[in-house]
TORPATOR-296875 format. One line per field, with one value per atom (N, C-alpha, C): residue number from 1; atom name; x negated, y, z negated. Coordinates in Angstrom, 2 decimals. Example, Ala and Ser with C-alpha at 12.3 -4.5 7.8 and 13.67 -1.06 7.14 Angstrom:
! residues 2
k <- [1	1	1	2	2	2]
a <- [N	CA	C	N	CA	C]
xx <- [-13.19	-12.30	-13.20	-12.85	-13.67	-12.90]
yy <- [-5.69	-4.50	-3.30	-2.25	-1.06	0.03]
zz <- [-7.80	-7.80	-7.80	-7.08	-7.14	-7.87]
This chain:
! residues 174
k <- [1	1	1	2	2	2	3	3	3	4	4	4	5	5	5	6	6	6	7	7	7	8	8	8	9	9	9	10	10	10	11	11	11	12	12	12	13	13	13	14	14	14	15	15	15	16	16	16	17	17	17	18	18	18	19	19	19	20	20	20	21	21	21	22	22	22	23	23	23	24	24	24	25	25	25	26	26	26	27	27	27	28	28	28	29	29	29	30	30	30	31	31	31	32	32	32	33	33	33	34	34	34	35	35	35	36	36	36	37	37	37	38	38	38	39	39	39	40	40	40	41	41	41	42	42	42	43	43	43	44	44	44	45	45	45	46	46	46	47	47	47	48	48	48	49	49	49	50	50	50	51	51	51	52	52	52	53	53	53	54	54	54	55	55	55	56	56	56	57	57	57	58	58	58	59	59	59	60	60	60	61	61	61	62	62	62	63	63	63	64	64	64	65	65	65	66	66	66	67	67	67	68	68	68	69	69	69	70	70	70	71	71	71	72	72	72	73	73	73	74	74	74	75	75	75	76	76	76	77	77	77	78	78	78	79	79	79	80	80	80	81	81	81	82	82	82	83	83	83	84	84	84	85	85	85	86	86	86	87	87	87	88	88	88	89	89	89	90	90	90	91	91	91	92	92	92	93	93	93	94	94	94	95	95	95	96	96	96	97	97	97	98	98	98	99	99	99	100	100	100	101	101	101	102	102	102	103	103	103	104	104	104	105	105	105	106	106	106	107	107	107	108	108	108	109	109	109	110	110	110	111	111	111	112	112	112	113	113	113	114	114	114	115	115	115	116	116	116	117	117	117	118	118	118	119	119	119	120	120	120	121	121	121	122	122	122	123	123	123	124	124	124	125	125	125	126	126	126	127	127	127	128	128	128	129	129	129	130	130	130	131	131	131	132	132	132	133	133	133	134	134	134	135	135	135	136	136	136	137	137	137	138	138	138	139	139	139	140	140	140	141	141	141	142	142	142	143	143	143	144	144	144	145	145	145	146	146	146	147	147	147	148	148	148	149	149	149	150	150	150	151	151	151	152	152	152	153	153	153	154	154	154	155	155	155	156	156	156	157	157	157	158	158	158	159	159	159	160	160	160	161	161	161	162	162	162	163	163	163	164	164	164	165	165	165	166	166	166	167	167	167	168	168	168	169	169	169	170	170	170	171	171	171	172	172	172	173	173	173	174	174	174]
a <- [N	CA	C	N	CA	C	N	CA	C	N	CA	C	N	CA	C	N	CA	C	N	CA	C	N	CA	C	N	CA	C	N	CA	C	N	CA	C	N	CA	C	N	CA	C	N	CA	C	N	CA	C	N	CA	C	N	CA	C	N	CA	C	N	CA	C	N	CA	C	N	CA	C	N	CA	C	N	CA	C	N	CA	C	N	CA	C	N	CA	C	N	CA	C	N	CA	C	N	CA	C	N	CA	C	N	CA	C	N	CA	C	N	CA	C	N	CA	C	N	CA	C	N	CA	C	N	CA	C	N	CA	C	N	CA	C	N	CA	C	N	CA	C	N	CA	C	N	CA	C	N	CA	C	N	CA	C	N	CA	C	N	CA	C	N	CA	C	N	CA	C	N	CA	C	N	CA	C	N	CA	C	N	CA	C	N	CA	C	N	CA	C	N	CA	C	N	CA	C	N	CA	C	N	CA	C	N	CA	C	N	CA	C	N	CA	C	N	CA	C	N	CA	C	N	CA	C	N	CA	C	N	CA	C	N	CA	C	N	CA	C	N	CA	C	N	CA	C	N	CA	C	N	CA	C	N	CA	C	N	CA	C	N	CA	C	N	CA	C	N	CA	C	N	CA	C	N	CA	C	N	CA	C	N	CA	C	N	CA	C	N	CA	C	N	CA	C	N	CA	C	N	CA	C	N	CA	C	N	CA	C	N	CA	C	N	CA	C	N	CA	C	N	CA	C	N	CA	C	N	CA	C	N	CA	C	N	CA	C	N	CA	C	N	CA	C	N	CA	C	N	CA	C	N	CA	C	N	CA	C	N	CA	C	N	CA	C	N	CA	C	N	CA	C	N	CA	C	N	CA	C	N	CA	C	N	CA	C	N	CA	C	N	CA	C	N	CA	C	N	CA	C	N	CA	C	N	CA	C	N	CA	C	N	CA	C	N	CA	C	N	CA	C	N	CA	C	N	CA	C	N	CA	C	N	CA	C	N	CA	C	N	CA	C	N	CA	C	N	CA	C	N	CA	C	N	CA	C	N	CA	C	N	CA	C	N	CA	C	N	CA	C	N	CA	C	N	CA	C	N	CA	C	N	CA	C	N	CA	C	N	CA	C	N	CA	C	N	CA	C	N	CA	C	N	CA	C	N	CA	C	N	CA	C	N	CA	C	N	CA	C	N	CA	C	N	CA	C	N	CA	C	N	CA	C	N	CA	C	N	CA	C	N	CA	C	N	CA	C	N	CA	C	N	CA	C	N	CA	C	N	CA	C	N	CA	C	N	CA	C	N	CA	C	N	CA	C	N	CA	C	N	CA	C	N	CA	C	N	CA	C	N	CA	C	N	CA	C	N	CA	C	N	CA	C	N	CA	C]
xx <- [-221.47	-221.61	-220.25	-220.21	-218.94	-218.61	-217.35	-216.91	-217.62	-217.92	-218.61	-220.00	-220.67	-221.99	-221.90	-220.78	-220.59	-220.20	-219.93	-219.59	-218.11	-217.28	-215.84	-215.15	-213.90	-213.07	-211.63	-210.77	-209.35	-208.60	-207.64	-206.91	-205.49	-204.84	-203.44	-203.21	-204.18	-204.02	-203.93	-204.23	-204.18	-205.38	-205.71	-206.83	-208.11	-209.16	-210.42	-211.05	-211.79	-212.52	-213.98	-214.86	-216.29	-216.91	-218.03	-218.73	-219.16	-219.60	-220.06	-218.93	-217.69	-216.57	-216.31	-217.07	-216.95	-218.22	-219.37	-220.65	-221.05	-221.64	-222.18	-222.14	-222.73	-222.82	-221.58	-221.02	-219.85	-220.14	-219.57	-219.64	-218.22	-217.89	-216.52	-216.49	-215.41	-215.17	-213.71	-213.43	-212.05	-211.79	-210.58	-210.12	-209.67	-209.76	-209.36	-208.74	-207.70	-207.16	-207.61	-208.09	-208.61	-208.32	-208.55	-208.30	-209.58	-210.51	-211.71	-211.39	-210.47	-210.07	-208.77	-208.67	-207.42	-206.31	-206.63	-205.63	-205.14	-205.85	-205.42	-205.87	-205.23	-205.56	-206.62	-207.66	-208.73	-208.58	-209.13	-209.13	-210.53	-210.90	-212.24	-212.44	-213.68	-214.08	-215.06	-214.96	-215.82	-216.48	-217.77	-218.53	-219.04	-218.84	-219.23	-220.01	-221.08	-221.83	-221.93	-221.68	-221.82	-222.26	-222.74	-223.13	-222.36	-221.65	-220.87	-221.68	-221.94	-222.81	-222.10	-220.81	-220.02	-218.58	-217.82	-216.40	-216.07	-216.92	-216.53	-217.21	-218.35	-219.15	-219.75	-219.74	-220.44	-221.05	-222.03	-222.67	-222.85	-222.77	-222.90	-223.12	-222.95	-223.13	-222.10	-221.79	-220.83	-221.18	-220.70	-220.85	-219.47	-219.10	-217.83	-218.09	-217.47	-217.47	-216.02	-215.70	-214.33	-214.20	-212.99	-212.70	-211.34	-211.21	-209.90	-209.99	-208.95	-208.91	-210.00	-210.41	-211.33	-212.79	-213.04	-214.43	-214.67	-215.95	-216.42	-217.13	-216.87	-217.43	-218.32	-219.47	-220.34	-220.62	-220.29	-220.42	-221.26	-222.20	-223.08	-223.00	-222.69	-222.52	-222.95	-223.26	-223.48	-222.34	-222.07	-220.95	-221.22	-220.51	-220.47	-219.01	-218.66	-217.27	-217.08	-215.97	-215.60	-214.26	-214.25	-213.02	-212.41	-211.13	-210.49	-209.34	-208.71	-207.67	-208.23	-209.47	-210.11	-210.10	-210.04	-210.09	-211.53	-211.86	-213.23	-213.31	-212.40	-212.38	-213.60	-214.70	-215.94	-216.47	-216.14	-216.53	-216.01	-214.89	-214.27	-212.92	-212.65	-211.35	-210.50	-209.23	-208.32	-207.60	-207.19	-206.52	-205.08	-204.85	-203.53	-203.46	-202.45	-202.30	-203.49	-204.13	-205.28	-206.50	-206.60	-207.74	-207.49	-206.25	-205.93	-206.03	-205.48	-205.51	-206.61	-207.78	-208.92	-208.82	-208.13	-207.96	-209.27	-209.57	-210.84	-210.72	-211.70	-211.91	-213.38	-213.66	-215.01	-215.39	-216.64	-217.18	-218.18	-218.22	-219.12	-219.75	-220.94	-221.64	-222.59	-222.86	-223.74	-223.70	-223.72	-223.71	-222.74	-222.24	-221.34	-221.86	-221.90	-222.25	-221.02	-220.68	-219.50	-219.97	-219.51	-219.81	-218.50	-218.51	-217.32	-217.17	-216.01	-215.73	-216.78	-217.30	-218.29	-219.71	-219.83	-221.09	-221.99	-221.45	-222.25	-222.22	-223.35	-223.50	-223.68	-222.89	-223.01	-223.10	-223.98	-224.14	-223.54	-222.95	-222.33	-222.68	-222.80	-222.85	-221.45	-221.34	-220.05	-219.94	-218.81	-218.52	-217.04	-216.71	-215.31	-215.05	-213.78	-213.31	-212.35	-212.42	-211.62	-210.87	-209.61	-208.81	-208.27	-208.29	-207.80	-207.71	-207.55	-207.44	-208.10	-208.96	-209.52	-208.63	-207.89	-206.87	-207.40	-207.46	-207.94	-206.92	-207.39	-206.49	-206.33	-207.25	-207.13	-207.83	-207.42	-208.01	-209.44	-210.38	-211.81	-212.36	-211.62	-212.07	-213.01	-213.53	-214.45	-213.84	-212.57	-211.93	-210.96	-211.02	-210.19	-209.72	-208.63	-208.28	-208.36	-208.66	-208.89	-208.24	-206.99	-206.39	-206.92	-207.09	-207.64	-207.14	-207.26	-206.98	-208.17	-208.68	-209.81	-209.56	-210.11	-210.02	-211.43	-211.72	-213.05	-213.37	-214.67	-215.18	-216.28	-216.40	-215.61	-214.30	-214.06	-212.76	-211.73	-210.53	-209.46	-208.94	-208.76	-208.25	-208.70	-208.54	-208.74	-207.86	-207.24	-206.41	-206.86	-207.18	-207.68	-207.48	-207.91	-207.88	-209.13	-209.73	-210.93	-210.66	-211.28	-211.35	-212.70	-212.73	-213.94	-214.31	-215.60	-216.14	-217.19	-217.05	-217.99	-218.86	-220.18	-221.16	-221.49	-220.90	-221.15	-222.57	-223.07	-224.39	-224.18	-224.63	-224.42	-225.32	-224.82	-225.61	-225.53	-224.76	-224.61	-223.58	-223.92	-222.94	-223.12	-222.08	-222.12	-222.46]
yy <- [102.61	103.83	104.52	105.77	106.47	107.06	107.42	108.04	109.36	110.10	111.38	111.18	110.09	109.82	109.47	108.90	108.56	109.76	110.89	112.09	112.24	111.61	111.71	111.81	112.24	112.31	112.17	111.85	111.73	112.78	113.41	114.46	114.56	115.64	115.86	115.98	116.50	116.75	115.53	114.33	113.12	112.25	111.36	110.45	111.16	110.94	111.63	111.17	112.07	111.80	112.09	111.20	111.35	112.36	112.94	113.93	113.36	112.10	111.53	111.33	111.48	111.40	112.74	113.77	115.08	115.42	115.29	115.66	114.65	115.13	114.21	114.72	113.94	114.22	113.69	114.46	114.04	114.11	113.18	113.16	113.09	113.98	114.08	114.04	113.49	113.45	113.80	114.68	115.07	115.70	116.19	116.84	118.26	119.11	120.51	121.04	121.83	122.65	124.07	124.77	126.11	127.08	128.34	129.41	130.09	129.36	129.98	130.74	130.21	130.85	131.62	132.85	133.59	133.07	132.19	131.72	130.30	129.53	128.15	127.68	126.64	126.03	124.98	124.99	124.00	122.92	121.75	120.64	120.07	119.58	119.05	118.18	117.73	116.89	117.66	117.46	118.16	117.12	117.33	116.53	117.49	117.15	118.02	117.21	117.78	117.20	118.28	117.91	118.89	118.22	119.03	118.56	119.38	118.69	119.35	119.37	120.58	120.77	120.58	120.50	120.38	120.63	121.04	121.24	122.40	123.42	124.67	124.98	124.40	124.90	123.77	123.98	123.07	123.88	123.30	123.92	122.84	123.23	122.22	122.79	121.93	122.28	121.54	122.08	121.41	121.62	120.70	120.75	120.52	121.33	121.19	121.10	120.13	120.05	120.14	121.16	121.37	121.64	121.41	121.57	122.22	123.04	123.51	123.77	124.37	124.60	125.55	126.48	127.53	127.29	126.54	126.43	125.21	124.91	123.88	124.61	124.20	124.88	123.94	124.47	123.79	124.78	124.39	125.30	124.64	125.40	124.92	125.94	125.49	126.46	125.88	126.79	126.46	127.06	126.51	127.03	126.94	127.78	127.75	127.70	126.77	126.53	126.70	127.37	127.56	126.86	125.93	125.24	126.03	126.32	127.07	126.27	126.85	126.19	124.96	125.05	123.97	124.32	123.34	123.59	123.52	124.32	124.39	123.88	123.03	122.53	121.66	122.31	121.56	120.91	121.48	120.95	119.53	119.18	117.89	118.12	117.45	117.62	116.37	116.52	115.43	115.07	113.81	113.31	113.80	114.90	115.48	116.13	116.92	117.47	118.33	119.03	119.88	119.04	117.82	116.99	116.20	116.09	115.42	116.39	117.60	118.62	119.63	119.42	120.30	121.49	122.55	123.73	124.48	124.98	125.67	126.84	127.73	128.83	128.77	128.90	128.69	129.80	130.23	131.15	130.36	130.66	129.95	130.91	130.57	131.38	130.51	130.91	130.13	130.64	129.72	130.08	129.24	129.81	129.10	129.28	128.19	128.23	127.88	128.75	128.54	128.33	127.23	126.94	127.14	128.13	128.48	127.59	127.66	126.86	127.04	128.25	128.52	128.15	127.36	126.86	127.93	129.08	130.07	129.73	129.96	129.66	130.96	131.15	132.32	131.89	132.57	132.30	133.44	133.10	134.08	133.77	134.82	134.64	134.22	133.27	132.78	133.04	133.58	133.79	133.53	133.06	132.79	132.51	132.39	132.02	130.85	129.89	128.67	128.49	128.11	127.77	126.37	125.56	124.20	123.48	122.17	121.33	119.99	119.56	118.21	117.34	116.44	115.65	114.24	113.87	112.54	111.49	110.44	109.38	108.27	108.22	107.24	107.76	107.26	107.68	107.16	108.03	107.72	107.23	107.43	106.94	107.89	107.45	108.26	108.72	108.44	108.82	109.98	110.95	112.15	112.49	113.25	113.93	115.43	116.19	117.61	118.44	118.87	119.80	121.21	121.98	123.33	124.26	125.55	126.62	127.56	127.97	128.90	130.05	131.21	132.42	132.98	133.61	134.17	134.65	134.74	135.20	134.25	133.86	134.26	133.49	132.49	131.83	132.72	132.63	133.40	132.64	131.33	130.48	129.05	128.23	126.79	126.12	125.01	124.22	122.78	122.13	120.77	119.92	118.68	117.74	116.87	116.63	115.81	114.59	113.48	112.32	112.39	112.32	112.56	111.29	110.97	109.94	110.62	110.50	111.11	110.02	110.24	109.33	109.88	109.36	109.92	109.65	110.52	110.34	109.71	108.50	107.75	108.29	108.23	108.62	110.11	110.87	112.29	112.45	113.21	113.51	114.96	115.53	116.94	117.04]
zz <- [-131.44	-130.65	-130.60	-130.91	-130.94	-129.58	-129.40	-128.15	-127.92	-128.98	-128.83	-128.23	-128.60	-128.03	-126.56	-126.15	-124.74	-123.90	-124.52	-123.78	-123.52	-124.34	-124.12	-125.47	-125.43	-126.63	-126.21	-127.16	-126.87	-127.67	-127.03	-127.71	-127.21	-127.59	-127.27	-125.76	-125.02	-123.59	-122.73	-123.23	-122.43	-122.71	-121.77	-121.91	-121.51	-122.29	-122.03	-120.72	-120.09	-118.85	-119.11	-118.72	-118.98	-118.03	-118.47	-117.66	-116.32	-116.27	-115.02	-114.02	-114.44	-113.53	-112.83	-113.17	-112.53	-111.75	-112.40	-111.82	-110.75	-109.64	-108.66	-107.24	-106.38	-104.96	-104.26	-103.32	-102.55	-101.07	-100.34	-98.89	-98.36	-97.40	-96.91	-95.39	-94.86	-93.42	-93.21	-92.23	-92.02	-90.68	-90.53	-89.30	-89.62	-88.61	-88.78	-87.50	-87.67	-86.59	-86.86	-85.83	-86.09	-84.96	-85.22	-84.28	-83.84	-83.26	-82.71	-81.43	-80.65	-79.40	-79.62	-79.12	-79.27	-78.36	-77.42	-76.47	-76.72	-77.55	-77.79	-79.16	-79.64	-80.93	-80.71	-81.54	-81.44	-82.49	-82.19	-83.13	-83.19	-84.36	-84.48	-85.69	-85.83	-86.95	-87.82	-89.12	-90.08	-91.00	-91.25	-92.21	-93.28	-94.55	-95.65	-96.68	-97.19	-98.31	-99.38	-100.63	-101.71	-102.99	-103.90	-105.22	-106.26	-107.11	-108.16	-109.43	-109.95	-111.11	-112.44	-112.43	-113.66	-113.31	-114.30	-114.08	-113.15	-113.11	-112.46	-111.13	-110.80	-109.69	-108.85	-107.52	-106.62	-105.47	-104.81	-103.65	-102.60	-101.33	-100.29	-98.91	-97.93	-96.54	-95.70	-94.51	-93.65	-92.18	-91.37	-89.92	-89.32	-88.33	-87.64	-86.14	-85.47	-84.01	-83.58	-82.76	-82.36	-80.86	-80.36	-78.94	-78.78	-77.76	-77.32	-75.82	-75.23	-73.78	-73.30	-74.14	-73.71	-74.08	-75.17	-75.62	-76.49	-76.67	-77.59	-78.72	-79.95	-81.12	-81.92	-82.33	-83.28	-84.40	-85.61	-86.74	-87.83	-88.37	-89.44	-90.57	-91.78	-92.87	-94.21	-95.12	-96.52	-97.32	-98.50	-99.28	-100.77	-101.49	-102.95	-103.34	-104.18	-104.54	-106.04	-106.39	-107.79	-108.03	-108.97	-109.39	-110.54	-110.44	-111.51	-112.10	-113.13	-113.92	-114.63	-115.09	-115.82	-117.31	-118.17	-119.60	-120.07	-121.05	-121.57	-123.00	-123.42	-124.79	-125.04	-125.42	-125.66	-124.40	-123.23	-121.92	-121.69	-122.31	-122.10	-121.45	-120.34	-119.71	-119.96	-119.89	-120.13	-118.85	-118.74	-117.55	-117.55	-116.84	-116.71	-115.33	-115.03	-113.68	-113.28	-114.24	-113.90	-113.52	-114.03	-113.66	-112.39	-111.95	-110.70	-109.53	-109.69	-108.64	-108.96	-108.42	-108.66	-107.70	-108.09	-107.25	-107.13	-105.92	-105.73	-104.77	-104.89	-103.97	-103.59	-102.29	-101.79	-100.83	-100.87	-99.86	-99.04	-97.74	-96.85	-95.87	-95.44	-94.46	-93.66	-92.43	-91.58	-90.16	-89.23	-87.82	-87.04	-85.95	-85.05	-83.63	-82.88	-81.47	-80.67	-79.72	-78.89	-77.45	-76.85	-75.45	-74.68	-73.78	-73.02	-71.79	-71.13	-69.93	-68.84	-68.70	-67.66	-68.11	-69.16	-69.71	-70.31	-70.63	-71.35	-72.84	-73.49	-74.91	-75.66	-76.71	-77.56	-79.01	-79.76	-81.19	-81.98	-83.11	-83.99	-85.43	-86.23	-87.68	-88.10	-89.02	-89.48	-90.97	-91.39	-92.81	-93.04	-94.22	-94.50	-95.96	-96.26	-97.58	-97.40	-98.32	-98.23	-99.55	-99.47	-100.65	-100.43	-101.48	-101.34	-102.66	-102.56	-103.75	-103.47	-104.39	-104.32	-105.20	-104.58	-105.28	-105.54	-106.81	-107.21	-106.79	-106.13	-105.69	-106.73	-107.68	-108.75	-110.00	-111.12	-112.39	-112.46	-112.77	-112.84	-111.51	-110.45	-109.15	-108.46	-107.36	-106.58	-105.28	-105.04	-103.79	-104.01	-103.10	-103.16	-101.76	-101.67	-100.43	-100.73	-99.69	-99.91	-98.80	-98.98	-98.02	-98.27	-97.20	-97.36	-96.26	-96.53	-95.58	-95.63	-94.48	-94.47	-93.51	-93.85	-93.05	-92.92	-91.77	-91.63	-90.24	-89.96	-88.67	-88.21	-86.97	-85.81	-85.66	-86.49	-86.45	-87.14	-86.70	-87.33	-88.55	-88.38	-89.45	-89.20	-90.20	-90.11	-91.14	-90.74	-91.63	-91.47	-92.58	-92.43	-93.66	-93.53	-94.63	-94.54	-95.69	-95.79	-96.64	-96.30	-97.17	-97.88	-99.20	-99.98	-100.75	-100.71	-101.61	-102.48	-103.79	-104.72	-105.33	-105.26	-105.86	-107.25	-108.31	-109.65	-110.11	-110.94	-111.54	-112.89	-113.05	-114.29	-115.39	-116.61	-117.76	-118.08	-117.31	-117.59	-118.70	-119.71	-120.74	-121.15	-121.72	-122.13	-123.59]
């Protein structure tokens, strides 16, 4: 069986990486500092699930629970993520800095519920843009860290880091 049949090749760019090392379902857990309140900084926990369709695109959903002096935040959103600075050489990527630092830009939309100190509940449409990097912690591994910065409404900003575990789909080849 040749390497081409396995969905990989070796070239000048480094050691080949198989398609199943990119495609798959990911589950993430992390922390975020955000600006939902104009008077104080909020902190919270975020859970994210996504499916990566290939080298360039993924779609997913996330939940955020946050707290600050003025309010409690619950945010539910869907997202579409585009990974850039990827090579398209026959849809095979090589193990180099571009395969370790998966830079991305993401759009997200959903809803946010804010519970104020006086126990009033308000719902808002939520939209935003996120920039970050999914950083591989090991070669061919399933563990990543993902620092990000997000801007949008009704939050002003968010800065966070996620720990990511990716469940690869075996047998996928390009």
